[in-house]
DSSP file (Angstrom, degrees, kcal/mol; ACC not computed):
  #  RESIDUE AA STRUCTURE BP1 BP2  ACC     N-H-->O    O-->H-N    N-H-->O    O-->H-N    TCO  KAPPA ALPHA  PHI   PSI    X-CA   Y-CA   Z-CA
    1    1 A X     >        0   0    0      0, 0.0     4,-2.3     0, 0.0     5,-0.2   0.000 360.0 360.0 360.0 -38.7    0.0    0.0    0.0
    2    2 A X  H  >  +     0   0    0      1,-0.2     4,-2.3     2,-0.2     5,-0.1   0.849 360.0  54.3 -67.1 -31.6    2.8    2.4    0.8
    3    3 A X  H  > S+     0   0    0      2,-0.2     4,-2.1     1,-0.2    -1,-0.2   0.916 108.6  48.7 -66.7 -40.9    4.4    1.7   -2.6
    4    4 A X  H  > S+     0   0    0      2,-0.2     4,-2.1     1,-0.2    -2,-0.2   0.895 111.0  50.4 -65.1 -39.3    1.1    2.6   -4.3
    5    5 A X  H  X S+     0   0    0     -4,-2.3     4,-2.0     1,-0.2    -1,-0.2   0.876 108.8  52.5 -65.6 -35.9    0.9    5.8   -2.1
    6    6 A X  H  < S+     0   0    0     -4,-2.3    -2,-0.2     2,-0.2    -1,-0.2   0.888 108.4  50.4 -65.8 -38.2    4.4    6.6   -3.2
    7    7 A X  H >< S+     0   0    0     -4,-2.1     3,-0.8     1,-0.2     4,-0.3   0.887 109.6  50.9 -65.5 -38.5    3.4    6.2   -6.8
    8    8 A X  H 3< S+     0   0    0     -4,-2.1     3,-0.4     1,-0.2    -2,-0.2   0.899 116.3  40.3 -64.8 -39.5    0.5    8.5   -6.3
    9    9 A X  T >X S+     0   0    0     -4,-2.0     4,-1.7     1,-0.2     3,-0.7   0.279  83.8 109.3 -93.0  10.9    2.7   11.2   -4.7
   10   10 A X  H <> S+     0   0    0     -3,-0.8     4,-2.4     1,-0.2     5,-0.2   0.860  71.3  58.3 -58.0 -39.7    5.5   10.7   -7.2
   11   11 A X  H 3> S+     0   0    0     -3,-0.4     4,-2.1    -4,-0.3    -1,-0.2   0.876 105.9  50.6 -60.7 -33.6    5.0   14.0   -9.0
   12   12 A X  H <> S+     0   0    0     -3,-0.7     4,-1.4     2,-0.2    -1,-0.2   0.910 109.8  49.5 -68.5 -41.1    5.5   15.8   -5.7
   13   13 A X  H  X S+     0   0    0     -4,-1.7     4,-1.1     1,-0.2    -2,-0.2   0.877 110.3  51.7 -64.0 -36.4    8.8   13.9   -5.1
   14   14 A X  H  X S+     0   0    0     -4,-2.4     4,-0.8     1,-0.2     3,-0.5   0.914 108.2  50.2 -65.2 -42.3    9.9   14.8   -8.6
   15   15 A X  H  <>S+     0   0    0     -4,-2.1     5,-2.5     1,-0.2     6,-0.8   0.762 102.9  62.4 -68.6 -22.9    9.2   18.5   -8.0
   16   16 A X  H ><5S+     0   0    0     -4,-1.4     3,-1.5     1,-0.2    -1,-0.2   0.865  96.0  59.6 -68.0 -34.6   11.2   18.2   -4.8
   17   17 A X  H 3<5S+     0   0    0     -4,-1.1    -1,-0.2    -3,-0.5    -2,-0.2   0.826 108.1  44.4 -62.2 -31.1   14.3   17.3   -6.8
   18   18 A X  T 3<5S-     0   0    0     -4,-0.8    -1,-0.3    -3,-0.2    -2,-0.2   0.125 115.9-111.9-102.9  20.4   14.1   20.6   -8.7
   19   19 A X  T < 5S+     0   0    0     -3,-1.5    -3,-0.2     2,-0.1    -2,-0.1   0.797  82.7 123.2  56.8  34.4   13.4   22.8   -5.6
   20   20 A X  S   <S+     0   0    0     -5,-2.5     2,-0.3    -8,-0.1    -4,-0.2   0.668  73.7  32.4 -93.6 -20.6    9.9   23.6   -6.6
   21   21 A X  S    S-     0   0    0     -6,-0.8     2,-0.2    -9,-0.1    -2,-0.1  -0.933  80.9-119.2-131.9 156.7    8.4   22.2   -3.4
   22   22 A X     >  -     0   0    0     -2,-0.3     4,-1.9     1,-0.1     3,-0.3  -0.586  30.3-112.6 -91.0 160.2    9.5   22.0    0.2
   23   23 A X  H  > S+     0   0    0      1,-0.2     4,-2.5    -2,-0.2     5,-0.2   0.839 115.7  57.4 -61.7 -34.6    9.9   18.6    1.9
   24   24 A X  H  > S+     0   0    0      1,-0.2     4,-2.2     2,-0.2    -1,-0.2   0.897 106.9  48.3 -67.1 -38.3    7.0   19.3    4.3
   25   25 A X  H  > S+     0   0    0     -3,-0.3     4,-2.2     2,-0.2    -1,-0.2   0.895 111.6  49.9 -67.3 -38.5    4.6   19.8    1.4
   26   26 A X  H  X S+     0   0    0     -4,-1.9     4,-2.1     2,-0.2    -2,-0.2   0.915 111.6  48.1 -65.5 -42.5    5.9   16.6   -0.2
   27   27 A X  H  X S+     0   0    0     -4,-2.5     4,-2.6     2,-0.2    -2,-0.2   0.872 110.1  52.0 -67.8 -36.3    5.4   14.7    3.0
   28   28 A X  H  X S+     0   0    0     -4,-2.2     4,-2.1     2,-0.2    -1,-0.2   0.922 109.7  49.5 -64.0 -42.9    1.9   16.1    3.5
   29   29 A X  H  X S+     0   0    0     -4,-2.2     4,-1.8     1,-0.2    -2,-0.2   0.879 111.4  49.6 -63.7 -36.8    1.0   15.0    0.0
   30   30 A X  H  X S+     0   0    0     -4,-2.1     4,-1.3     2,-0.2    -2,-0.2   0.917 109.8  50.7 -66.7 -42.1    2.4   11.5    0.7
   31   31 A X  H  X S+     0   0    0     -4,-2.6     4,-0.8     1,-0.2    -2,-0.2   0.839 110.9  49.1 -65.4 -32.6    0.4   11.4    3.9
   32   32 A X  H  X S+     0   0    0     -4,-2.1     4,-1.1     1,-0.2    -1,-0.2   0.852 108.0  55.1 -71.2 -34.8   -2.7   12.3    2.0
   33   33 A X  H  X S+     0   0    0     -4,-1.8     4,-2.7     1,-0.2    -2,-0.2   0.751  94.6  70.4 -71.0 -24.4   -2.0    9.7   -0.6
   34   34 A X  H  X S+     0   0    0     -4,-1.3     4,-2.0     2,-0.2    -1,-0.2   0.955 103.1  38.0 -63.4 -52.7   -1.8    6.8    2.0
   35   35 A X  H  X S+     0   0    0     -4,-0.8     4,-2.4     2,-0.2    -1,-0.2   0.871 116.0  54.5 -68.6 -31.7   -5.5    6.7    2.9
   36   36 A X  H  X S+     0   0    0     -4,-1.1     4,-2.4     1,-0.2    -2,-0.2   0.929 109.5  47.6 -63.2 -43.6   -6.4    7.3   -0.7
   37   37 A X  H  X S+     0   0    0     -4,-2.7     4,-2.6     1,-0.2     5,-0.2   0.885 110.1  52.9 -63.7 -37.8   -4.3    4.3   -1.7
   38   38 A X  H  X S+     0   0    0     -4,-2.0     4,-2.1     2,-0.2    -2,-0.2   0.919 111.1  45.9 -63.9 -43.8   -5.8    2.2    1.0
   39   39 A X  H  X S+     0   0    0     -4,-2.4     4,-2.2     2,-0.2    -2,-0.2   0.907 113.7  48.9 -66.4 -41.4   -9.4    3.0   -0.2
   40   40 A X  H  X S+     0   0    0     -4,-2.4     4,-2.1     2,-0.2    -2,-0.2   0.908 113.1  46.5 -65.4 -41.9   -8.5    2.4   -3.9
   41   41 A X  H  X S+     0   0    0     -4,-2.6     4,-2.4     2,-0.2    -1,-0.2   0.873 111.4  52.1 -69.4 -35.2   -6.8   -1.0   -3.1
   42   42 A X  H  X S+     0   0    0     -4,-2.1     4,-2.2    -5,-0.2    -2,-0.2   0.900 110.3  48.6 -66.4 -39.4   -9.7   -2.1   -0.9
   43   43 A X  H  X S+     0   0    0     -4,-2.2     4,-2.2     2,-0.2    -2,-0.2   0.881 110.9  50.8 -65.5 -38.3  -12.1   -1.3   -3.7
   44   44 A X  H  X S+     0   0    0     -4,-2.1     4,-2.2     2,-0.2    -2,-0.2   0.913 110.7  48.5 -64.5 -42.6   -9.9   -3.2   -6.1
   45   45 A X  H  X S+     0   0    0     -4,-2.4     4,-0.8     1,-0.2    -2,-0.2   0.883 110.9  51.6 -63.8 -39.0   -9.9   -6.2   -3.8
   46   46 A X  H  < S+     0   0    0     -4,-2.2     3,-0.5     1,-0.2     4,-0.4   0.916 112.0  45.6 -64.6 -42.9  -13.7   -6.0   -3.4
   47   47 A X  H  < S+     0   0    0     -4,-2.2     3,-0.4     1,-0.2    -2,-0.2   0.890 120.0  39.1 -68.3 -39.8  -14.3   -5.9   -7.2
   48   48 A X  H >< S+     0   0    0     -4,-2.2     3,-0.8     1,-0.2    -1,-0.2   0.398  88.5  94.1 -94.0   3.6  -11.8   -8.8   -7.9
   49   49 A X  T 3< S+     0   0    0     -4,-0.8    -1,-0.2    -3,-0.5    -2,-0.1   0.810  85.6  50.0 -67.7 -28.2  -12.7  -11.0   -4.9
   50   50 A X  T >  S+     0   0    0     -3,-0.4     3,-1.3    -4,-0.4    -1,-0.2   0.614  85.0 105.2 -86.0 -11.6  -15.2  -13.1   -6.8
   51   51 A X  T <  S+     0   0    0     -3,-0.8     3,-0.1     1,-0.2    -3,-0.0  -0.483  85.6  16.5 -73.1 136.7  -13.0  -13.8   -9.8
   52   52 A X  T 3  S+     0   0    0      1,-0.2     2,-0.6    -2,-0.2    -1,-0.2   0.313  94.8 116.1  87.8  -9.4  -11.7  -17.4   -9.9
   53   53 A X    <   -     0   0    0     -3,-1.3     2,-0.4    -4,-0.0    -1,-0.2  -0.838  44.6-172.9 -96.0 122.5  -14.1  -18.7   -7.4
   54   54 A X        -     0   0    0     -2,-0.6     2,-0.7    -3,-0.1    -3,-0.0  -0.910  22.2-131.9-117.4 143.7  -16.5  -21.3   -8.9
   55   55 A X        -     0   0    0     -2,-0.4     2,-0.5     0, 0.0    -2,-0.0  -0.830  23.2-150.5 -92.3 120.2  -19.4  -22.9   -7.2
   56   56 A X        -     0   0    0     -2,-0.7     2,-0.2     3,-0.0     3,-0.1  -0.771  10.0-132.9 -93.3 132.0  -19.3  -26.6   -7.7
   57   57 A X        -     0   0    0     -2,-0.5     3,-0.1     1,-0.1     2,-0.0  -0.584  33.0-101.9 -79.2 144.2  -22.6  -28.4   -7.9
   58   58 A X        -     0   0    0     -2,-0.2     2,-0.1     1,-0.1    -1,-0.1  -0.368  41.2-103.5 -67.1 146.7  -22.7  -31.5   -5.7
   59   59 A X        -     0   0    0      1,-0.1     2,-0.4    -3,-0.1    -1,-0.1  -0.407  30.5-124.2 -68.8 141.9  -22.3  -34.7   -7.5
   60   60 A X        -     0   0    0     -2,-0.1     2,-0.1    -3,-0.1    -1,-0.1  -0.720  29.7-111.9 -87.2 136.6  -25.5  -36.8   -8.1
   61   61 A X        -     0   0    0     -2,-0.4     2,-0.5     1,-0.0    -1,-0.1  -0.435  28.5-152.0 -70.3 139.7  -25.3  -40.3   -6.8
   62   62 A X        -     0   0    0     -2,-0.1     2,-0.4    -3,-0.0    -1,-0.0  -0.942  10.0-134.1-115.0 129.5  -25.3  -43.0   -9.4
   63   63 A X        -     0   0    0     -2,-0.5     2,-0.6     1,-0.0    -2,-0.0  -0.684  20.4-125.6 -85.0 133.8  -26.7  -46.4   -8.7
   64   64 A X        -     0   0    0     -2,-0.4     2,-0.4     0, 0.0    -1,-0.0  -0.686  30.5-172.1 -79.7 120.0  -24.5  -49.3   -9.8
   65   65 A X        -     0   0    0     -2,-0.6     2,-0.2     0, 0.0    -2,-0.0  -0.927  26.5-114.8-112.9 136.7  -26.5  -51.6  -12.0
   66   66 A X        -     0   0    0     -2,-0.4     2,-0.5     1,-0.1     0, 0.0  -0.468  29.6-124.5 -68.9 140.7  -25.1  -54.9  -13.2
   67   67 A X        -     0   0    0     -2,-0.2     2,-0.8     1,-0.0    -1,-0.1  -0.744  17.4-136.1 -88.5 127.0  -24.6  -55.1  -16.9
   68   68 A X        -     0   0    0     -2,-0.5     2,-0.5     2,-0.0    -1,-0.0  -0.752  21.2-168.1 -87.7 111.1  -26.4  -58.0  -18.6
   69   69 A X        -     0   0    0     -2,-0.8     2,-0.7     2,-0.0    -2,-0.0  -0.860  22.0-128.3 -98.0 128.0  -24.1  -59.6  -21.1
   70   70 A X              0   0    0     -2,-0.5    -2,-0.0     1,-0.2     0, 0.0  -0.657 360.0 360.0 -74.9 117.9  -25.7  -62.1  -23.4
   71   71 A X              0   0    0     -2,-0.7    -1,-0.2     0, 0.0    -2,-0.0   0.417 360.0 360.0-102.2 360.0  -23.6  -65.2  -23.1
């Protein structure tokens, strides 16, 4: 989750390199990105939680019948 928050706030970190933002502003943007990333990842997990899960129908019992071979 923190990696995703870092990706969200990456433009601010980039602007820090060129002295366009102060470190406190970058950290505030990162702290704002953390709960946003948590909500987005939770929504993604909710949407994709049902994929790959299949409901198997119970097997129907089969009666063994002797096969009549004409001899």
